[in-house]
N, C-alpha and C positions, 0 to 999 in steps of 0.2 A: 866286274862290269857286266858280265853275262848274267850273274844272279840278279843284279839290280834291274836289268831290262826284263828278265822273266818276271820279277815281282811286279814291275810296272804293268806288264801285259796282263798278269792275273788280276790286278786291281781294276784295270780297264774293262776286262771281260766281265768281272763280277758286277760292276757298276752298270754296264750295258745290259746284262741279263736282268737286273732289277728294273731298269727303264723299260725293257721289252714287256715284262710282266705287267707293269703299270699300264703301258700303252695298249696292250692287246687283250688283257683279261679283265681289267676294271670296267671299261665301258660296257662290255656285254653283261658282266655280273651286275653292275649298277642298274643297267636297263632292265634286267630280269626282276631285281628287287623292287624297283619303282613300279613296274607293271603289276607285280603280285600285290603290292601294298595298295595300289589305288585302283586296280581293276582296269577294264579296257580303256576308259577315258583317261585314267591316270597315266597311261603309257605315253600321253603327249609330253609329259614332263620329261620322260626318258629320252626324248629326241634331243635334249641338250647334250646327252652323252655321246660325243663323237670322237673318232680316232683321227688325229691329224697326221698326215704323212710326214710332216716336219718333225714330229715327236719321235716316231718310230725309226726315222732315218738314223738316229743315234746307235741303233743296234744292228746295223747292217754288217755282216761278217765281211772280212777282207776280200774273199773271192767274189762275193756278190757286188761289192763296191767296184772291183776291177771289171766285172761283167757290165756293170752300168756305165762305167767311164768309157769303155771301148765297145762300140756296137759290133765289132768284128771279133770279139772275145771268143776264144775256144777253150773248153776244159782240157786240162793236161791229163793224158792217159799214160798207162804204164809202158806202152809200146806203140809204134806207128800202126794205124788201123789197116787191117787187111780189107781187100775189096773183091767181090765177084763180079763177073760180067752179068748185067741184067738179063734175065730170061723172061721175055714178055709172054711166053706161052704158059709160064708158071707150072711147068711139068717136071722140073728138076727136083725130085723128091729127096734126094740125099742132101741137096743144098737147103731145101725148105725146112727139114726137120733135124738138122744137126744140132739144134739148140735143145732137143728133147731127149730124155732118157728113154730106154726101151719100155720101161713101165708106163711112162706118160703116153707113149704111142699106143700101147695096148689099151690104156684107159680111154684115150680119145676114140679109138675104134669102137669100144663098148658103148660109150655115150652116144656117139653119132648114129650107131646102128639102132639103139633104143629109140632115138628120136624119129626113126622111120615108122614106128608103129603108131598108126592113128589112134588106136584104142588107148594105148599107154599114155600118149601125149594129151588126149582129150580128158583123161581121168587122172592126170598127174598129181593134182592137189589131193584128191581123195586117197590115192595110193600112198602119197607121202604121209598124210595124217595117220593112215592105217599102220604104216611101218613104224611111225613114232610110238604108237600105242603098244604094238607087239614087241618091238625090239628094245624099248627103253632108250633113254637119252644117250647113254654111252655108245651102245652098239649102233644106234641110228646115226650118230655123228661119225662113227668110223666108216659106215657104209657110204654116207654122203661124201666124205672126203676122198673115198676110193673111187667115186663115180662123178656125179654132176657137180658137186661143190668143188672138188679138186680140179675139174676141167674148166669151169666157168668163173671161179672166184679166186682172187689172189691170196687171201688169208684172213685171219680174224682181226688183225689190227696192223697199224703201220710198221711196227717192229717186225712182225712175222711176214710182212710183204717184202722185206728187203732182199732175201735170197732170190726170189722170183724176179724182182725189178732189176737187181744187179746182173743176174744171168741174161735177161733179155737185152740189157745194155751191152753185154759182151758180144751180142749178135746183132747190134745196130738198131735195136728197138727201144724206144722211150715209152713213158707211162703217162696216162691220164688216170688219176685216182678219183674214185667216187665211193663214199660210204653208202652201201646199198641196203642197209637194214630198213625194214618196213613192217608195219603191222598187217596181219592177215584179216582185213575187215570184210564182213559179208556185204553183198550188194545193197541189201535194204538199208543197212546202217550207213553206207556210203552216200546213198541218195538223201537220207535224212539229214546227214551232216552237211551236205552241200546246199540243200534247199532251205534249211532253217536260218541261214545267214542272209538269204535274199529278201529284200523288202517286199511286203505283201503286195504292193501295187505293181511289182515287176514280175511276179510269178506267172508264167504261161500267159502273159498279156497278149491281147490281140493288137494288130497294127491297124489304126483307124484311118490313116491317110497315106498318101504316096510316100512322104518322107519317112514315116515310121516303117512302112513296108520294106523300104530299102535297108532298114536296120534290124530286120527279123533275126539275122544271124547272131545278133548280140542280145537276144531274149533268153533268159534262163528258162530251162525246160526240165521238169522232173523225169521225163522219159529218158533223158540223157544226163541225169544227175550223177550217175557213177561214171566219172571221167576215165576210169581204168578200162571201160568196155572197149574191147578190140585194140587196146594199146599194149603191145607186146615188146616194144623196143626200149622203153624207159620207165623209171619209177614215176608214179603219180602221187603227189602229195594232196591229201584231203585235209581241209581246214578243220581244226579242232578248237584252238584258242589262241589268244595272243601269247600266252605263256609257252605253248608248243612252238610257235613261230620263233620265239627267242631261243628255244632249245635247238631248232633247226639251224638258226644262225651260228650258234656255238659249234654245231657239228661241222658246218662249212668252214669255220675258222680252224678247227682242228684238221680238217682235210687239207687245207692250204698249208698248215704246219707240216703235215705229213708229206706233201708234195715237195716242200722246200727241203725237208730233212732226208727224204728217201730217194729223191731223184736229182739232188744237187741243183734244184731250182730250174731243171730243164723241162719239167712236166707241166701239165695243166690241171686245173680243178674244175669240175662241172658244177654249175649253179643253176637251180630252178627257182624262178621268181615266185611261183605259186607256193613255194615252201615258206615264204617270208611274210605272208599276209593273206588277206581275204581275197580269193580269186575273183569273186563277183565284182570287186572294184576294178580289176583289170578289164573285165568284160565291159563295164560301163565306160571306162576311159577309151577303150577301143571303139565303142560306138560313137563317142565324141570325136575321135580323130576322123572316122569315116564321114560323120556329119559335117565336120569343118571342111573336108575336101569337097563335099557336095556344095557347101555354102559358097566357097571361093569360086568354084567352077560356075555356079549359078550367076554370081555377080559379074564374072568375065564372059558370060554367054557361052560356056563351053559344055560339052557332054561329060557325064560321069566317067567315061572311059579314057578321058585325056590324061596325059602324064601328070604326076604330082607337080604342084606349083613351083617347087624348088628347082625342078629341071628346066622349067620355062624361063626362069630368072625374071619373073614379072616385076617391073619397076613400080615402086610405091606410088609415084606420081600418076602412072597410068591406072593403077588400081583405084586411087582417089577419084580420078575422072569417071571411072565406072560406077563408083559409089554415088557420085553426084548425079549421074544419069538415072540411077535407081531412086533418086530422091532422098538420099541421106545427107543431112546437114553436117558438114565437116567442122562447123564452129562450135558444135556442142562439146563441152569439156570432157565428157566421158568418151566421146568418139575420138578426140585428140589423144587421150590416154591410150585408147585401144590401138590406135594407129602406131604409137610408139612400140607397143608390144609385138606387132606383126613385122617390124623392122628391128629385130633384136640387135643386130650387129651394126646398125646405123650406117649401112652401106647403100641405102636407097633401093634394096631388093626385098621383096616380101619373103619372110622366113617363117610365116605363121607365128608361133609363140616361142618365147625363151623358156624352155623346159628346165634350164638350170635353176630357175626359181622354185620349181616343183621339187627337184632333187634336194635343194637346200632348205626347203620347208619355209620359205620366206614369203610366199604368196598363196592365197586361198585358191583352191581348185576352181571355184565358181568364177573367179575373175578370168580364168583362162578359158572357160567353156561357155562364154557369153559372146554374142555377136550382135551388131546393130542392124535393125531393120527399119525401113521408112514407114511412117503412118501418115495420116492426113495433115495438111497445113505444114508440110516440110518438118514435122516433128520426128523425133527418133525414139524408138524403144529398143531395149536390149532383150533378146530372147535367149534362153538356155538351149544349147545344142542337145542336151540330155536332161533327164530329171535332176534337180538340184541335189547336191551332196548335203547330208546332214552334218552336224558338228562331229558326231562319232565317226561318220564315214571319213571325214577329213583327217581326224586323229589316227584312224587305223591305216589310212593310206600313207600318212607321213611316218608312221611306225615302220611300214614296209620299206619306204625310201631310206630311213635311218639305218635299218639293218643292211640294206644293200650297200650303202656307203661304207659302213664299218667293214663289211667283207671285202669290198673293192680296195679300200685304202690298206687293209691288212695284206692283201695279195700283192699290191704294188710294193709295199715295204719289204716283202719276202722275195721280190723278183719272180713271183709266180703268176702265170697267165690264167685267166678264167674264161670259160666258155659259158655264156648265158644260153641255156638250152631253149629251143623252140617248143611251143606247146600248141594247144588247139587253136584253130584259126580265129575263134571268137575272143581269145586273149592276146593273140599275136601282134596286132597293131600297137597296143600299149607296150607290150614287152620289147618289141623292136625300137620303139621311140625312146623308151627309158635307156636301153642299151646303147643307142647311138649317142645319147646325151652323156653316158659314161665314157664312151670313146672320146667325145669332144674334150672331156675334162682330164682323163687319165692317160690317153694314148698320145702324149705329147713328145715323149722320148722314144717310145717303142710301142708295139701293139700288145698292151696288157689285157685288153677287153676284146672278146670275139663275140660277134653276133651269129646266129644260126639261120640259114636260109634253106627252106625245104623246096626242092624242085618238083615235087609231085603237086605243088600248088600253081595255079595259073598266073599269079602275080609275082612269082619268084624273081624273074628277071627285072621287072619294074622296081621292086624293092631294092635289089642289089645296085641297079643303076642309080637310084635316088641317093642311096647312102655313099656310093663311090663319089658321086658329084659333091655331096656335102663334105666328105673327107678332103677332096681336092680343093674345094673353095676355101675351106677353113684350115687347111693344112694340118690335119691330125692323121695319125697312123690308123689304118683301116685293117681290122681283123675279122675274118669271115670263116665260119665252119659251114661247108656246103654239103648237104645231105640229099639223097634221093627222097627217102621217107615214104610211108604209106599208112594211111589211117582210114580204114573203112568207115569208122564212126562219122567222119566228116561228111561223106556222101549220104549216109543214112539220115543224118541230122538235117542236112539241107533238104532232102525229099520230104521229111516229116514236118518241118517247120515252114516250107514253102519259099525258100530263097535259092538263089543261083548256086549251083554246085561249084565250090571253089577249087575242086581237084581236077587233075588232068584226066582225060577220058580213057587213056590206056597207057601201058608201060612204055610204048614207043614214044608218046608224047612227053612222058617224064624224062626219058633219055635225051630227047631233043632239047628239052628245057635245061637239063644238067649241062649239056655241052655248050649251050648258049651262055649260061651263067659262068661256067669255067673259062670259056673264051674271053668274056668281058673282064673277068677278074685278072686273068693272066696278062691280057693286053694292057690293063691299067698298071700292073707290076712293071711292065716294059716302059710304058709311057712316063711314069714317075721316077724312073731310074732304078734298075735292079739293085745296085749297090746301096741305094738310100733305104731300101726296105720299108717304104711307106705303105705297102700293101702286103699283108701276110694271109695266106690261105690254107685252111685244112680241108683236104678232100676226104670226107668221112663216107666211105663206100666200101661194100663187099663185092662190087661188080667188076669183074676183070676187064670188060670192055671199057668201062669208064676210066679205070686206071691206065689202060693202054692209051686211050685218047688224051689223057692229061699228060702223060710222059711224052707223047709225040708232039703235043702242043708246046710243051716246055722246050723241047729241042728246037722247034721251028722259031721260037722267040728268043732263043739264046739264053734261057734260064737254066742254070746248072743246079744240080742237087746241093752243092756246097754253098750256093747263095742263101740258103735257109729262108726262103720266102714262100715256099710251097712245101706242105707236108701232107702225109696220108694218115688215115686212122681206121682201125678196125677193132672189134670187140675181142676181149681175151677169149680164147677157145674157138674162135671162128676165123676161117680163111688164112691160116698160117702160111699157106703156100704163096700168098700175096705179101703178107707183112714181112716175113723174114727174107724173102727174095729181095724186096725193096731195100730193107735195112742193110743187108749184107752187100748191096750194090752201091751204098753211099747215099741213098735217098733218106729224107727225114720222115720217120714213120713212128706212129704211136699205137699203143694197145690201150684200150679202155679197160682199166683194171678195177673191178668192184671189190670191196672188202667188207667184212662184218662177220659176226658169230654165225655158225651154221643155222641155228634155229631162226635167226633174224633175217636171213636172206633167202628163205624158202620162196616167197612170192617172186623174187628176181629169178631164181632158178626155174620156176614154173614158166616165166615168160621166155627164158632161153630155150626151153624145150619146144614151146609153141612156135618161136621164130625159126628154129632149125627145121621143124616140120614144113614150114612155109617156104623154105628155100632148098628143096631137095636137089635141085639141079646143081647147087653149089656143094652140098655135103656129099653128093655122089662122087664128085671129083676128089674131094678131101679123103673120103674113105678109100678110093682107089689108090691115091698116092700114099696114104698111111700104110695100107696093106703092102704096097711094093717096098717101102722103106723097112717094114718089119721083116719081110722075107729076106731082103738084102742083109740085114744085120744077123739074122739067124744063120743063113748059109755062109756068111763071111766070118762067122765067129765073133761078131762085135755085139752080142746080146748084152754085155756088161758095159757098154759105152758110157763114158762120163763126159757130158758136154763141157767144153772149154773153148772160148772164142776170144778173138781180138778184133772184131768187127765194130770198133767203137763208133757210136752214132755222131752225126754232124751236129 
């Protein structure tokens, strides 16, 4: 009987494996083949290649099925987890670094001290290129693994990540995986690549009237064509071709598989929307969203600074009344159809547009970007909020949405959560709107999709409040990654193009905004029921004061670490005194773990060096604590210490 059951199980596993291969590899492969065969326009045909979550459900392993069936599911560990008392001073160096070998402590000290040298950091790329030429590939790879690569990067591939990921789990820290390989492209080439995809009519155009002047932020500019400028915290994807976007999608799918296999589906995968299509389309859609906000406020007689329409819960009947007052004839067939669109839920409240039609590629963009305006004799004309999209524009945008759907559905099938990264402010309105639509669709059982909110921006709280309201009203799970963020490029661009600076004036204002956003999110956790887990938050910060504030606020609201609704995140190789202190005390904590071959991640390593130079007040403390732990081990005879822990994560 036992042999019969084992045979049955083997047959079932084999059939499920075949189904998974069909469900997750064929759509991407078929899309690439179609796009390659027919060129950019032919990629529209590939939009039919979709992954259905009902298909891939067949291949969910038993542990993931159990996790999905029980929202309070916990992984089974070899032993009960140990727990330390949380030290909010983050000064306990023995506790902070018990996960590291002595060699890793020495390497960390070397790397962080090298990052103190302004000259070395400013010329790091030139020095890296020189070292490659002088040492050759083999010796250069060995040098990088002994220094910067070994400190900031997890490994070459998912298989070689496992020892690091498993060891961090033993000390209470989980992983966010990100494939960080990127090409070292010169600035001139980056500008050329970005600007050649912009329609001629939109390049560095002047704003002729008041409405256009308000949309200057969304005007392409060759002066800022290299989006990597002053961006040191994350990879920037430069658009090359639709075929490259297909490759990027395949990379994200592999990353999701790596998270599922390496972290037992407890980790995250980071996704960038600009990797999946033409970024310029996101800029134009962002302009359309801002213009629509201005249009609705104009009809209602409100200023542009008023809260988004969804927060005011404007009744459709009241809005119709205002349209009539403005001279719009509501009996026009096209106006009647438009009114149906702005009440997508048929609940009598203005919701703007049903973007599910955009995600599903069932409605032309131009239909969503046109609004009625009165003319003489009570006639009505429709005007475009932005310049009309061409047929090729529509096809390329829908390719982007198709890729995003495939990635999201694959992540849901693997029980892997994805974080849609925030990007430049002139892309962000569209990225946030699409991400919220993904939440509405896929966050029905748990928070699979997380949006990112940057608190160095003045509108951070308004955006969070808007999306929390939508989540509450439509009863979907809300996932948020909250970051401080800093991007000097934004301020320079605003000054150069003549629009209002979207960033906070000083670090104190950013801190105040961060605390305001955190308070709002945590209070929403409490209001909607901690045990229901309708709101999930990741606090992505290296700031000790922000961590202390969040922990204190959690205690005030009765939110325990074991409730698993609040987690923290830091980069691998940075602020271990925060990460491992939290993890070993029972808090949910993640390390952002990049991976890739040594030569492929050099631009990433360059940014890490730049970022560490910019946060010397943090690395000063790290160096001091690392030095104390090294001396303790030497004088206590523990220089050959082997890390072994049982601080299993929540």
